[in-house]
N, C-alpha and C positions, 0 to 999 in steps of 0.2 A: 536615588539621584533625581534632582529636579528637572523638569522639562523646560530648561532655559535656553535662550538663544546662544549660539557660539559667540564668544566675545572677540576672538581674534579674526582678522581679515582672511577671507578665503580667496584662493587664486582663481582668476577668471581664465577660462580656456576657450579658444576659438575652435569651433568644429568645422570640419571640412564641408564644402558646399554640397557634397553628395548627400548629406543628411536631409536636405530640403528637396532634393531632386526626386523625380519619380523613379520607382524601382525598375531595373532591367531584368525581366524574368528569363531565366535559363532553364527550360523544362528538363534538360538532361541532368541537372544537378539534383541530387537527392540526399535526404537525411533519413533517420530511422526512429521509430517509436520504441523506446526501451521497454515500457510496460504501461498498462492501464488498469484502473479499477473502476467498477461501476459502468454506467452507460456513457461512452465518449463517442462523438460523431465527427465525421470528416466531410467537408465539402471540397471536392477536388477542384483544381484550377479550371475555370470556365465551365464548371458543371453546376447544375441547380439542385440535383438530388443529394440528400444526406445519406451517408452509409456508415455503419459501425466502424470504429477505429480500433484495431487490435494490436497487441504486442507484435513487434517485428515488421509492421507495415512500413513501406517506404513513403516518404513525404517529398513533394516537389514544390518548386517555387510557385506561389499563387494559391497553394492549398490552405484551407482554413479549418482550424480545429475548434470544436465546441465541447467543453467538458461536461456541461449539464450538471448532474449530481455526482459525477465521477471525478477522477483525477487521471493525469497522464504525465509521463516523463519522456522527453525528447532528447536524444543525443545529437546535437547539431554537428559536432565533429568530435574527434578524440579528446578535445580539451574542454568542451562547453556542454553543459547539461541544463535543461530547462524543465522545471516541474510546474505543471498547471494545477491550480487549485480548482475546486468546484465553481461552476458558473463563470467560466472564463472562455473568451474567444481570442484566438491567436492566429495570425496569418504569417506564412513564410514569405519573406520579401526577396532575399538574395542568398545564394549558396555557392557562388562561383569559387573555384579552388583557390585563386590568388587574391580574393577579396574578403573582407570581414563578413561573417554571416550576419544577416539582419532579419529581425522579425518585427511585426507590428502587433502590439497588444491593444485590441479593440475595446475590450472591457474585461474586468476581473483582475486576477492576481497571478503572477508567475514568479517563482523562485529560481534564481540563476546561480550556477557555480561555474566560474571560469578559472580553471587551474591547468597549468602546463609546466613541463620541465624546461621549455624554451625560455630564455631570458627576455625575448621580445616576440611573443606570439601575436597572431591576428587578434584584434579586439572583437567583442561581440556588441552589436547595437540592438537595443530594444527601444522602439519608438512608439509613441502614443499620438493622440490627436494634437497635443500641445507641447510635447517635450520629447527628449531622447536621453537614454542612459547608455553609456559605453564604458567598457573596462577590459583589462587584460588578465589580471590576477585578483579576483574578488569573489565574495559570496554576498548576494544582495537580493532584495525582493522589490518588484515594481507592482503597483496597484493603480488601476485606471478606473475612474468613475465619471459621472456627469459633472461632479463638483471639482475634481482635481486629479492630478497624477502624483502619487507618493512613491518615494524610494526609501528603502531601509537597508543600511550597509552593516554587515556583521564581520566581514573580513576584507582587508585591502582598502582600495579607494575606488569610487565610481564618479565619473564626470556626468553631471545631470543638469538639465535645464532646457530652455527653449533653444532651438537650433541657432548656433553662433553665440549664445550667451550662457553656456553651461558653467557650473562651478564644481569644484572638486569636493566630494563628500567623503570624509574618512569613516573608517569603522567606528561604530558606536553612535552614529548620528542618522537622522532621517531628514528628508527634504521634500518639499511639495511645490507644485506649480499649479495655479488655479486655471479654470477654463473661462473666466469672466473677462478676459482681455488683459489681465495682469501678467506681466512677463517676468517678474522677479521670482527668485527662489527663496522660499522660507526654510530655514535650517534650524533644527532643534536636536537636542541630545536625546538618545533612546533611554528608556528606563533600564535600570540595572537588571542583570540576570537574577532570577530567584535562586534561593539556596535549596537544592534538592537533598533530602535526607539520604544518607548512604544506603546503597543497595547491596545485597549479597554478591560476592564475586561469582558464585555459581548458583543459579536458580534451578531447583529440582522440583518445585511444585508451582503450578499456576492455578488461579490468578495471583498476581503479585501487586500489592498496594504500593503506589509511588506517591510520596507526599513532598511538599516544598513550602518554603516561607519566603516572604518578600513584601515589598510595598503593596498596598491595596490596589487591585486592578479590577476592572469590570469582568474580565475573564482571562483565561490563559490558553495558549496553544501548545498542545503536546504532540510531538512528532516522533515516529519510530523509524530508524533506518537500519538496514542490514549492514554490518560492518564490512564484510568481504566485498560485496558488490556495490554498496552505497544505495541499494534499492530503497525507495520510499515505501515502507510497509503500511503506514497509516498515519492519519492526522486527526486530532480531535480538538474541538473547542470545549474547554472545561470551566465551569463556574465552581468556585471553591478552590481548595488547595490539595486535592487528592484525586487519584484515578487508579482503577484496578486494570492491570494489563493481563490479558489472557490470549489463548488461541494462537500462540507463537510456536513455530517449529524449532527444533534444536539448532543452536548456532549463536553467533555473536551479534549484538545489537547496540545501537546508540539511542539513548532516550534524551530528547531535547524538550525543555519547557521554557516558554517565554511569556511575559505579560502582554496582554493586548490593550491597546488604547481605545478611545471612543470610536475611532475609524476602523477598528479591527486590525490595525497594523501592529505586529509583534515587536517587542523590545529585544534586547540582547538575550540570546538563548543560553541557558545552563545545559551542559551536556554531561551525561554519565554513561559509562559502558555497562553492559549486562550480558552474561553468558547463560543461555538456557540449555540445560541438560536434563531433560525428562527421561525417565526410565520406565518402559512398559513392564507391567507385572503379569504373570500368568494368571488367567482367569480361573475361577472355580466353577466347574460344570455342575449344574443342578438337575436338569431335566431335558431329555429322557435319561433314565437310569441306564447303567451299562447293560448291554444285551437286550434292551427293550425291543418291543415290536409295536407297530402302528398300523391301523386300518385307515389311515388318512394320508393322501399323497402330498399334503402340505402340512407336515407336523410342526408343532411349536418347539422351539429350542430356548432354554433358559440357562443363565449363568450369573455369576457375581464378579464385578470388577474389583480388583485389589490395588490399583494404582491411582495416580492423580492425572486429571485432564486426559483421559484415555478415550479412544473410540475402539469399536470391535465389530467383527462380523463372524458369521458361521460359515464354515466350508464343509461341503458334503462331497465325498469321493467314493468311487467303487472299489478302491484298494486302501489298505491300511497305511501305505506310504504316501498317499495323496499324489500319485503320479497322474491320475485321471480324475480331476475335479469335475464333478457333474454340475454343481450349482453352488451358489453362495447367497448370503443375504447382503444387504447394503451396509456400508460403513456408517456407524452411528454411535453415540455415547449411551446406548441403551443396554439393557440386560435381558432382552428377549427379542426374538425375531422369527420370521418365516423364511424358508428358502425362496429364491426369486423365480423358481419354476417348479411345477409338480414333479414328484418322483414316481418312477415306474416301480412296480413290485420287484423286490429283490433285497439283497444284503448291501448295506451302505456303512460308511464310517464318517463320523462327524467330529469336528473340533472347533474351537473358538480361537481366533487370532486377535490379539490386542495391539494397538499402536499408540505411542506417545511421542510427541515432539516431531512427528512426521518422519522419523528415522529409526526410532527404537521399536522393535517388534518382539512379542512373546507369543508362544503357541502352546496350547494345552495338548495333553495326550489324546489320541483318538478314542472314540467310543463306537461300538457296533450298534447298528439300528436296522431292524428288518421291517420292510414295508410290505404288507399283504394287500391283496385287492380290496377295494372299498367294500365295507359291509357295516351293518349296524354296530355301533360301539358297545362294548361291554365294560362299563366303568369299574366293575368290581374286580376285573382281571388285573393282576399285578403287572406293572410295566406297560400296560396298554395306554398309548397317548392319543387315542382317537377322540374326536369331538371337540378338541381344543380350538379356540379362536383367538387371534391376535391381529391387531392392525399392522399392515406392512409398513416398514420404516422407510422414510424418505431418504434419498441420497444426500450425503453431507458434503460432497465435494469430489475432487479428482483423486480419489484413492484407488489403488491398484485393483 
């Protein structure tokens, strides 16, 4: 699809005078951060110090969010969600219960979804230094820079322009307002959505290669959303027409791919569903052998992984049923590890637990291991695991 101007006239809409008025801050009104990734910071209203912004944190009128290299999602109310891209500054302007929520995009890019079961819900206002975008039922992106404010509409319609001179922008189009004193709205058609190659209905191994075809573009934006919650799992700018998706937990996802223009604004997205069902496999224990003994209070454990995209850890207990777990190693995609604490002399049982997809778990049968007081190792002794050395594995995340 060519990047041509819309040929038909667009309806001019008058905006309410409140768009140009100063915000009335109501500190009691709050909204909430749905989730964040990376380093996102908050400057609270009338505060000078920046603090980390975490999932679940409340936001009040006057608060300013700076995403830095991270991303954040804000639930303004039950109908309106805002997703902040990296290097974005956003300020909460108004959150009164009976008034439309308003935010100010100081710089960067924000993706908005305004969806409601109400036929006439409150609109959402996103204002910048030179323009305003408002809508009731739409999906759109606003980008603000020193050169211009851009809006991209993928669902519904958005009223966009300088206060009092907005135009209605339908899905499939983008519009811009410059910062050089020009008050007109330039409207152009978005590039077509690329054609994504079919994906398996059920994905049992990762990474998975995603490929697509379409008009030549400087780059593409690939976004991943969790189907059940709508959570924004990740976003990547990709050159070329392929990307390997990995490190996803089991569950349903939507993959979106859109072409980027020279300004970094995406065209119409192509969306495909994907269901991840990874199955953890029982590991094969290698070392120590059954009934072995060790003269080392930090013995090395070895095993082989038999599944795809798995992580594992060693568990050591004082009983065969593992009711009293003494220590574990850290979760990692490795095949050897040390316990996280020294073992006192005595009889222990050890096993390896593997995990895939965040939800599927498999556990080996236990093996007995006797720890004797430290003494000089005798390597020729069968089953003696003294004197072994291995680097401790770093923690790979919030695993149990």
